[in-house]
N, C-alpha and C positions, 0 to 999 in steps of 0.2 A: 644231930643224929641222922639227918637225911644223907649227909656226906658218907657216913659209915655204911649205911645200907646200900648206897650207890657203889661204893668201893667193893663191898661184898658181892654185889651183883656182877661186877666186872670179873672178879675172881671166879665166880661160878660159871661165867661164860667160857673161860679158859678150861675149867674143869670138864664141862660137858663136851667141848670140842676135843679135848685131849683124850678123854675116856672113849668117846665115839670113834676117834681115829685109831686108838689102840685096839679096840675090839675088832675093827675091820682088818687091820694090817699086822697084828702081832702074831708071829709064828708060834709063840709059846701057848697060844690058845687053840692049837690044832685039834684038841680033843672035843671041842664044841663044834657042832655042825656049822659049816660056812654060811648057809642061808640065814641061820639064826643069828650069827654074829653080825652079818650085814644088816639085817632088819633092826636089831637093837642098836648097832653103831650108827646107822643112818638116822634113826629116831633121835638119838642123843645129839647128833650133829645138827639136825634140823631144829631141835629145841634150843641148842646153843646159839644158833643164828637168830632165832626169835628173841632169846634173852639179850643178845647183843644189840638188836634194834631197840629193845626196851631200855637197856642201859644207856645207849646213845641218847635217847630222848630225855632220860632222867638227868644225864650230865648236862645236856643242852639247856634244860629247864633250870637246873641248879645254878649254872654259871651265867645265865642270862639276867638274873636278878628278879625274875618274875615269880619266885617261889615264896610260899608262906613258911615262915620259920616256926619251929615248935614252940618258941618262947612267946609267940603271939596268942597262944591259946588261953 
């Protein structure tokens, strides 16, 4: 089960980074004020970077063999 949540976490990293970049650089969103788009997009990109570090450490822990399996409960 931990592999599935880790995979989902990696997918969400790409989602946050993609949506953040889209908000900042998309010309289709010109009806939204530029400062608002930059603030929201930057927040999503920073959160995506944070999630990327968390996912990296989860993957590192998962493949190092030092993890507790759900079946041990």
